[in-house]
C-alpha positions in Angstrom: -6.4 -21.7 18.4 -2.7 -21.7 17.4 -0.9 -18.4 16.8 -0.1 -17.3 13.3 3.5 -18.3 13.7 2.6 -21.7 15.1 0.3 -22.3 12.1 3.0 -21.1 9.7 5.6 -23.5 11.3 3.2 -26.5 11.1 2.9 -26.3 7.3 5.2 -28.3 5.1 6.3 -25.9 2.4 6.8 -26.8 -1.2 10.1 -26.0 -2.9 9.7 -22.7 -4.7 10.4 -24.1 -8.1 7.6 -26.5 -7.6 5.3 -23.6 -6.8 6.5 -21.8 -9.9 5.9 -24.8 -12.1 2.3 -25.2 -10.7 1.3 -21.9 -12.4 3.5 -22.3 -15.6 6.6 -20.4 -14.7 9.6 -22.2 -16.2 12.1 -23.7 -13.7 15.0 -22.1 -15.4 13.6 -18.6 -14.9 13.4 -19.0 -11.1 16.1 -17.2 -9.2 16.1 -18.9 -5.8 16.5 -16.9 -2.5 16.8 -20.1 -0.5 14.4 -23.0 -0.8 11.1 -21.2 -0.5 11.5 -17.7 -2.0 12.4 -16.6 -5.5 12.7 -13.6 -7.8 11.0 -13.9 -11.2 12.4 -11.9 -14.1 10.1 -9.2 -15.5 10.6 -10.3 -19.1 8.1 -13.1 -18.4 5.2 -10.6 -18.3 2.9 -11.2 -21.2 0.6 -8.2 -21.9 -1.9 -10.3 -23.9 -2.3 -12.7 -21.0 -2.6 -9.7 -18.6 -5.6 -8.5 -20.6 -7.4 -11.8 -20.3 -6.9 -12.2 -16.5 -9.5 -11.2 -14.0 -8.2 -8.6 -11.5 -9.9 -8.3 -8.1 -9.2 -5.5 -5.7 -9.6 -6.0 -2.0 -10.2 -2.8 0.1 -11.9 -2.0 3.4 -14.0 0.3 5.5 -12.1 2.8 7.6 -9.7 0.8 9.7 -9.4 0.4 13.5 -5.9 0.5 14.9 -5.9 -3.3 14.8 -6.8 -3.2 11.2 -9.7 -4.8 9.3 -8.0 -7.9 7.8 -7.6 -7.0 4.1 -4.5 -9.1 3.7 -6.1 -12.2 5.4 -9.2 -11.8 3.2 -7.1 -11.3 0.1 -5.1 -14.5 0.7 -8.3 -16.3 1.9 -10.2 -15.4 -1.3 -7.3 -16.7 -3.4 -7.4 -19.9 -1.5 -11.1 -20.1 -1.9 -10.9 -19.5 -5.7 -8.3 -22.3 -6.0 -10.5 -24.5 -3.9 -13.4 -24.2 -6.4 -11.1 -25.0 -9.3 -9.9 -21.6 -10.5 -6.3 -20.7 -11.2 -5.8 -17.9 -8.7 -2.8 -15.9 -7.5 -2.5 -13.2 -4.9 -0.3 -10.1 -5.3 0.5 -8.2 -2.1 2.8 -5.6 -0.7 5.9 -6.4 1.4 5.7 -5.7 5.1 7.7 -2.8 6.6 9.9 -3.4 9.7 8.6 -0.2 11.2 5.0 -1.5 11.9 6.2 -5.0 12.5 8.3 -4.0 15.4 5.9 -1.2 16.4 2.2 -1.8 16.2 1.5 -5.0 14.1 4.1 -7.6 14.7 3.7 -8.8 11.1 1.7 -8.3 7.9 1.7 -11.6 6.1 -2.0 -12.5 6.7 -3.3 -14.5 9.6 -4.4 -17.9 10.8 -4.7 -20.4 7.9 -4.7 -17.6 5.3 -1.0 -16.5 5.3 1.8 -16.1 2.8 4.9 -18.2 3.7 7.6 -18.3 5.0 6.1 -15.6 7.1 9.1 -14.9 9.3 11.3 -14.1 6.3 8.6 -12.1 4.5 8.1 -10.0 7.7 11.8 -9.5 8.3 14.5 -9.0 5.6 12.8 -11.1 2.9 14.8 -10.6 -0.4 16.3 -7.3 0.7 14.1 -5.1 -1.5 13.5 -2.6 1.3 17.2 -2.5 2.1 18.0 -1.9 -1.6 15.5 1.0 -1.7 16.8 2.4 1.6 20.4 2.2 0.3 19.5 3.7 -3.1 17.7 6.6 -1.5 20.5 7.3 1.0 23.2 6.9 -1.6 21.5 9.8 -3.4 21.7 11.8 -0.2 25.4 11.1 0.3 26.2 11.9 -3.4 24.2 15.1 -3.2 26.0 16.2 0.0 29.3 15.3 -1.5 28.5 17.4 -4.7 27.6 20.4 -2.5 30.8 20.0 -0.5 33.1 19.5 -3.6 31.6 22.4 -5.5 31.1 25.0 -2.8 34.4 26.7 -3.8 33.0 27.1 -7.3 30.1 29.1 -5.9 27.6 26.3 -6.4 24.8 26.0 -3.9 21.1 25.2 -3.6 18.6 27.6 -2.1 16.5 24.6 -0.8 17.2 20.9 -0.5 14.0 18.8 -0.4 15.6 15.3 -0.6 15.5 13.8 2.9 16.9 10.5 4.1 14.9 7.2 4.8 15.1 4.3 7.3 12.7 1.4 7.6 12.3 2.0 11.4 9.8 4.0 13.3 12.1 6.7 14.9 10.5 10.0 15.8 13.9 11.4 16.9 15.1 11.4 13.3 12.2 13.4 11.8 14.3 16.6 11.9 18.1 16.6 12.1 21.2 18.7 11.2 24.0 17.1 9.2 27.5 18.2 8.6 28.2 19.5 12.1 31.9 19.8 13.2 34.9 20.8 11.1 34.5 21.8 7.5 35.8 18.5 6.3 32.5 17.0 7.6 30.6 18.6 4.8 28.1 21.4 4.5 25.9 22.0 7.5 22.3 21.5 6.5 18.9 20.8 8.1 17.6 17.4 7.0 15.4 14.6 8.3 14.3 11.0 7.9 11.1 9.5 6.4 10.2 5.9 6.7 11.3 3.8 3.7 7.7 3.1 2.5 7.4 6.9 2.0 10.5 7.1 -0.2 10.0 8.3 -3.7 12.3 5.4 -4.7 9.7 3.0 -3.3 6.9 4.7 -5.3 9.1 4.6 -8.4 9.9 0.9 -8.1 6.2 0.2 -7.7 5.2 2.3 -10.8 8.1 1.5 -13.1 7.5 -0.7 -16.2 11.0 -2.0 -16.7 14.7 -1.1 -15.8 14.9 1.6 -18.5 11.8 3.3 -17.1 13.2 2.9 -13.6 16.4 4.7 -14.6 14.4 7.5 -16.4 12.3 8.1 -13.4 15.3 8.2 -11.0 16.9 10.8 -13.3 13.8 13.0 -12.9 13.9 13.0 -9.1 14.0 16.6 -7.8 16.6 17.0 -5.0 16.3 20.7 -4.4 16.1 24.1 -6.1 18.8 26.5 -7.3 18.8 30.2 -6.3 17.0 31.0 -9.6 14.2 28.7 -8.6 15.1 26.0 -11.2 15.0 22.4 -9.9 18.2 20.3 -9.5 17.7 16.7 -10.4 19.5 13.3 -10.1 20.2 13.6 -13.8 22.3 16.7 -13.1 24.0 14.9 -10.3 25.0 12.3 -12.9 24.4 9.2 -10.8 21.1 7.7 -12.1 22.9 4.7 -13.5 24.6 3.9 -10.2 21.3 4.1 -8.3 19.6 1.9 -10.8 22.3 -0.7 -10.3 21.4 -0.8 -6.6 17.8 -1.7 -7.6 18.5 -4.1 -10.5 17.4 -7.1 -8.4 14.8 -5.4 -6.3 12.7 -4.6 -9.4 12.0 -8.3 -10.0 8.8 -9.5 -8.2 9.1 -12.0 -5.3 7.4 -15.4 -5.5 6.4 -17.2 -2.3 3.4 -19.5 -1.4 0.3 -19.5 0.6 -0.6 -21.7 3.5 -2.1 -24.1 0.9 0.8 -24.1 -1.4 -0.5 -21.8 -4.1 1.6 -19.1 -5.8 1.8 -15.6 -4.3 3.7 -12.5 -5.4 4.8 -10.1 -2.7 6.6 -7.0 -4.0 6.9 -3.3 -3.0 5.5 -1.7 0.0 4.3 2.0 -0.1 2.0 2.9 2.8 -1.4 4.2 1.7 -1.7 7.0 4.2 1.6 8.7 3.1 2.1 7.2 -0.3 0.0 5.3 -3.0 -0.4 2.1 -1.0 -0.3 -0.6 -3.8 2.1 -3.4 -4.6 4.2 -3.0 -7.8 2.6 -2.9 -11.2 5.2 -5.5 -12.3 4.1 -8.0 -9.7 0.4 -7.5 -10.5 1.1 -8.0 -14.2 3.3 -11.0 -13.5 0.5 -12.6 -11.4 -2.0 -11.8 -14.2 0.3 -13.4 -16.7 0.2 -16.7 -14.9 -3.2 -16.5 -13.1 -6.8 -16.5 -14.5 -7.9 -14.7 -11.3 -5.6 -12.3 -9.5 -6.4 -10.9 -6.1 -4.6 -7.7 -4.9 -5.1 -5.3 -2.0 -4.6 -1.6 -1.5 -3.7 -0.2 1.9 -6.1 1.1 4.7 -9.6 2.1 3.9 -11.1 2.6 0.4 -10.7 6.4 0.7 -7.0 5.9 0.6 -5.8 2.7 -1.0 -8.6 2.0 -3.4 -8.8 5.7 -4.6 -5.0 5.6 -5.3 -5.2 2.2 -6.8 -7.7 3.5 -9.4 -6.5 7.0 -9.9 -2.8 6.4 -9.9 -1.9 2.7 -10.4 -4.6 1.8 -12.9 -4.5 5.1 -14.7 -0.7 4.7 -15.3 -0.7 0.9 -16.0 -4.0 0.5 -18.0 -5.2 -2.1 -15.5 -8.9 -2.6 -15.2 -10.3 -4.5 -12.1 -13.3 -6.7 -12.8 -14.5 -6.4 -9.2 -13.8 -4.7 -5.9 -14.3 -6.5 -2.6 -14.7 -4.3 0.5 -13.9 -5.9 3.9 -15.9 -5.1 6.9 -15.8 -6.3 10.5 -18.4 -6.0 13.3 -15.8 -4.4 15.5 -15.0 -1.8 12.9 -18.6 -1.0 12.3 -19.3 -0.6 16.0 -16.3 1.7 16.4 -17.8 3.9 13.6 -21.1 3.7 15.3 -19.8 5.4 18.4 -19.0 2.4 20.6 -15.8 2.9 22.7 -12.8 1.0 21.6 -12.7 -1.1 24.8 -16.2 -2.4 24.2 -16.3 -3.1 20.4 -15.9 -6.8 21.0 -19.2 -6.9 23.0 -22.6 -7.4 21.2 -24.1 -4.0 20.4 -26.7 -4.0 17.7 -27.4 -0.3 17.9 -23.8 0.6 17.6 -23.3 -1.8 14.7 -26.2 -0.3 12.8 -25.0 3.2 13.5 -21.7 2.2 11.9 -23.3 1.2 8.6 -22.8 4.8 7.4 -19.1 4.3 7.0 -19.6 1.2 5.0 -22.3 2.8 2.9 -20.1 5.8 2.1 -17.2 3.7 0.9 -19.5 1.6 -1.3 -21.0 4.8 -2.9 -17.5 6.0 -3.6 -16.4 2.6 -5.1 -19.4 2.6 -7.3 -18.6 6.1 -8.5 -15.5 4.5 -10.2 -17.8 2.1 -12.1 -16.9 -0.8 -9.8 -19.1 -3.8 -9.0 -18.8 -4.1 -5.3 -19.3 -7.1 -2.9 -18.8 -7.1 0.9 -16.6 -9.6 2.6 -17.4 -9.9 6.3 -14.2 -10.9 8.1 -15.6 -12.9 11.0 -14.1 -12.9 14.5 -14.8 -15.4 17.3 -16.6 -12.7 19.3 -19.1 -11.9 16.5 -22.7 -13.2 17.0 -25.0 -14.8 14.4 -27.4 -11.9 15.0 -24.8 -9.3 14.0 -23.8 -11.3 10.9 -27.5 -11.6 9.8 -28.0 -7.8 10.4 -25.0 -6.9 8.2 -26.0 -9.4 5.5 -29.6 -7.9 5.4 -28.2 -4.4 5.2 -25.9 -5.2 2.3 -28.2 -7.4 0.3 -31.6 -5.8 0.9 -30.8 -2.1 1.4 -27.6 -1.6 -0.6 -28.1 -4.3 -3.3 -24.6 -5.6 -3.0 -23.4 -9.2 -2.6 -22.4 -10.3 0.8 -20.3 -13.3 2.0 -18.7 -14.3 5.3 -15.0 -15.0 5.2 -13.8 -17.7 7.6 -10.4 -18.2 6.0 -8.5 -17.2 9.1 -9.9 -20.3 10.9 -10.6 -22.7 8.0 -8.3 -21.7 5.1 -9.6 -22.0 1.6 -12.7 -23.9 2.7 -13.7 -21.0 4.8 -13.7 -18.7 1.8 -15.6 -20.8 -0.7 -18.8 -18.8 -0.2 -16.8 -15.6 -1.0 -15.0 -17.2 -3.9 -18.3 -18.4 -5.5 -19.8 -14.9 -5.1 -16.8 -13.3 -6.7 -16.9 -15.6 -9.7 -20.6 -15.1 -10.2 -20.2 -11.3 -10.0 -17.3 -11.3 -12.6 -19.2 -13.6 -15.0 -22.6 -11.9 -14.7 -21.9 -8.3 -13.7 -18.3 -7.3 -14.0 -17.2 -3.7 -13.3 -17.5 -1.1 -16.0 -14.4 0.6 -17.4 -12.9 2.9 -14.7 -14.4 6.3 -14.2 -11.6 8.3 -12.7 -12.2 11.0 -10.0 -10.5 13.7 -12.1 -9.1 14.3 -15.5 -5.4 14.6 -16.2 -6.0 18.1 -17.5 -7.6 19.3 -14.3 -5.6 21.7 -12.2 -3.8 20.5 -9.0 -6.5 22.2 -6.9 -9.3 20.7 -8.9 -7.9 17.2 -8.5 -7.4 17.6 -4.7 -10.9 19.2 -4.3 -12.6 16.5 -6.4 -11.2 13.8 -4.1 -11.7 15.7 -0.8 -15.2 16.9 -1.6 -16.6 14.1 -3.7 -15.1 11.1 -1.9 -14.1 12.3 1.6 -17.1 14.6 2.1 -15.3 17.9 2.7 -17.2 21.1 2.2 -14.1 23.2 1.5 -10.4 22.7 0.9 -7.9 25.2 2.2 -4.2 25.6 1.4 -1.2 26.8 3.4 0.8 29.7 1.9 3.7 27.3 1.2 1.4 24.7 -0.6 0.1 27.5 -2.8 3.7 28.4 -3.8 4.4 24.8 -4.7 1.2 24.6 -6.9 2.5 27.7 -8.8 5.8 26.0 -9.2 4.1 22.8 -10.5 2.2 24.9 -13.1 5.5 26.6 -14.1 7.2 23.2 -14.5 4.3 22.0 -16.7 3.6 18.9 -14.6 0.0 19.7 -13.5 -1.1 16.6 -15.4 0.4 14.3 -12.7 -2.1 12.5 -10.5 -2.4 13.6 -6.9 -1.6 11.3 -3.9 -3.2 12.7 -0.7 -1.4 11.9 2.5 -3.8 11.9 5.4 -4.8 9.9 8.5 -6.1 6.4 7.8 -8.6 6.5 10.7 -11.1 9.0 9.3 -12.5 10.3 6.0 -11.3 13.7 7.3 -7.8 14.7 8.3 -8.7 14.3 12.0 -8.0 10.8 13.2 -10.5 11.1 16.0 -13.6 11.6 13.8 -15.0 8.2 13.0 -18.1 7.2 11.0 -19.2 8.9 7.7 -18.2 12.5 8.5 -19.3 15.3 6.1 -19.1 19.1 5.7 -15.6 19.6 7.2 -12.7 21.8 6.2 -9.8 19.9 4.6 -6.5 21.7 5.0 -3.5 21.0 2.7 -0.5 21.7 4.8 2.2 20.9 2.3 2.8 19.6 -1.2 5.7 17.4 -2.3 6.6 17.0 -6.0 7.5 13.4 -6.7 8.8 14.1 -10.2 10.3 10.7 -10.6 7.2 8.8 -9.5 5.2 11.3 -11.6 2.7 12.2 -8.9 2.0 15.1 -6.6 1.8 14.3 -2.8 -0.6 16.6 -1.0 -0.1 16.4 2.8 -3.3 17.0 4.9 -3.5 17.7 8.6 -0.8 16.4 10.9 0.1 13.2 9.1 3.8 12.2 9.6 6.0 10.6 7.0 8.1 9.1 9.8 6.0 7.3 12.4 6.9 7.0 16.1 6.8 3.9 18.3 3.9 3.2 20.8 4.5 3.1 24.6 4.8 -0.7 24.4 6.2 -1.5 20.9 5.7 -5.0 19.5 9.5 -5.4 19.6 9.2 -6.0 23.4 7.4 -9.3 22.5 9.6 -10.5 19.6 12.3 -13.0 20.6 14.2 -16.0 19.4 13.7 -19.1 21.6 15.4 -22.5 20.9 16.1 -21.2 17.4 12.4 -20.2 16.7 11.2 -16.7 16.3 8.4 -15.7 18.6 6.2 -12.6 18.7 5.5 -12.2 15.0 1.7 -12.3 14.8 
C-alpha cells in the first residue's frame, strides 16, 4: 500500500473556498492561507445551530507508543457519515513539531483518512503554534525586562513560575539559567522550557470564547509571587493587549479538507498528558454551526483526553456530546494482556482476551459520565478474522455496547460506513444523557483530584508532596478552588507508572506538583515523573524526513 504522504499527494485538492461553500460558509468570509487552507472568523459561530448539531467524541483505550489511531478513526467516521448522506465535519487538534520530528512523523490521520494538505498541517500550517510560542516568550522577555528596569526601585519577586516554551523536544532546555554575564544582560534567574502544547497560552486559546475573553484570561496569568506571597500577573505587567495582538489571527479556526474533499477544522493543540488535550472550543462550535454531525477527538486514552473533554471543555463551554466512540486495536489489547511489544502483531487469543480489562474499565468510566458508548475497532492488516470476531462478541454480548470495524485507513469513507450507520442509529435511538461530571465545582482541590484518581484511574490513595500541599493552601486563599483540575500523568497507564499496563487498581497516586493556570482557569496537578518538555528518542523521526526533488519525504 502507498505511504500516507504518497496518498496525500495523489489526491486532487479542492480550492478552500469551494470546500467552505459546500458546508454553507460564505466565500467573502474565507481568509485564504494559500489555495487549500483558510482562517474562518469566529463571528460566524451561531449558538442556536450549535445546540441542534450532533457532537461525537472519539477517544481510545490506553495507547501503545505507536498510538491507537483516534485521528484516523475520527476522520474516517466523518467520511463514512458523509458517505451515507449526512452533513458531517471533523474538528481536530493541530500537530506539534516536537512529536512529528521525534516519535510520530505526523499527526494528520493516515491512509485514505487524512486531513489535507498534510505536509503543511504537520509543519508550520497557519502559524498558530508560532504565534502561541511568540506570545508566551514575549511575556517572558517583558517580565525579565520589568525586573531589570525596576530592581533599583527595590522591586523583586520571591518566585517566578512563568517558564519559556518551544515547539521542539529538547531535554537540554528543561532547566536553564538566564541573565548570565554582565549586569546589562539582566537579572540572573533560574528558568526552563516547556513544549508549546503545554503553554498556558495554548490552553487559553483553546478555552477562550472570543478576543475579549482571550485578553481577560491573558491578564489573569500568574507570572510569579511577591515577597508578601501575593501573585504578580500579566495585568500588573501592563502588556495583555500587546500579547492579544500577537494572537488575533491565531484565535480564528483553520479550515482544511479531508481526503474526500469534505470540510475539516484543525485548531489548537494541547497535549492530553500534560494539558487538557482538546481542540479549541471555537473550532468545535464553528464545525457545529455548519455541520449536522461533528466528530472531534481528545488526546490519548479516555482516562486523559475524554475525562478532560467532559470535565473541563464541556463544563466550560456547555457542549453536550450525543455519543462517545472508543477506539481499540488488537495490538493495543494484546499489549494490555501481557504480550511483549515485539510480539503484539502476532495472533494471540489469550493475550487479546486478557487485554479486555483495559477496554472494559474505560467503557465503565465513560458510562459514568452518562455517555452512550460504541467501540470502533481500528483494523490493521495483521489482525485475524478470529480476533475481530472475539472482540465483537465481547463488546456486543458481554458489555452490551455497539461494535463496528473501521477500515477507513485502507478504504476511506466506504470503509467506515458500518461505523457511521451504528453512530447514527445510536444517536437517533439512544443518545447520551446530560453529562454527569466527575466532581462538583464546589469540591475542594483534593476532592477533585481524588475523585478522578480513585473513581476513574483505580487508585486506592492519593498522596501529596509538601510543595503541592502549599500550593493547595494558596489556591484556597486566592478563592479559586472552583477551577477544574487537569491531571498531568503518563499516557501509557491508568496509574502514574508508564510500565504498568492493563486495568491496574489499588495503587498509590502521588501528586508531585501543582501549577495554577489562572488564565486558563484550571489547576494542573502533576503526577509521577511526567515531563512538560519531552526528549527525543535515540533515532528521532527527523532522521527520516527529507526533501527529494521538491517533495517532502518521511512524514507518515
